[in-house]
C-alpha angles and dihedrals in degrees: 000000000000120000128195091196095252097088094266097127115176130181116253091203119025132200096025106163099176136019123175134175120201120191125206124192148169113296091208122069120240115280132202110238120231091292136006085236089069118101112262093019095199135037087240138340131037119324117239114253120244087223124063112262113189126283089016129071123230112297091015135106138145091297103036136054115217122263143115084287107021112238124218121258093203118087128237110260128214116349093333097251115140098259140104117280130188112263117219121219090246091058090057094055107036101081163203089188131215133248083010140309095263099048113112090224097047122148134189115270090221087075086076088065094063113116102155136027123197119201119197117192126183122189133183134206113268093225111085090200088068095053124083128203119319112269139090095337098040129038089194119031124236137193103266115118100186128068093219090070096046123118104191122214114270122224129193130184122200123187120203119195113166112220094225090060094050103046094129093053 
């Protein structure tokens, strides 16, 4: 929707019958490299601080548990091979949370895994007389009785994978 602030809201895209977002992320959790002094110090995400930063202990943050070599708090996904895996909605809301679980602006640490987003958009013709019965060709049925006058729904899928998030691939 586009709004001019006076209550005259108009759709930017009309007759959208389906819209889906699919997220793909790293199967492996973030890892600390040989030393936090390395650049970058982690495979992805913020590096744990050598000093304690409330509410975290030294060498701990929302992604890493403290230790001589901080260990990841995120689980391995899929079969554990270094590839992109689909991320379910539940994985993006279950924690651990950054910057911490009590912050009003917290967000799920799994969001740092995302490397590719796929957007699927399906649109229909606005004229019901050009749509046949609901089914494979039409998400919402229309009034046309003959196939020669049908204008089937159109679907497009676009995948976005920023280069700077996929340097190792």
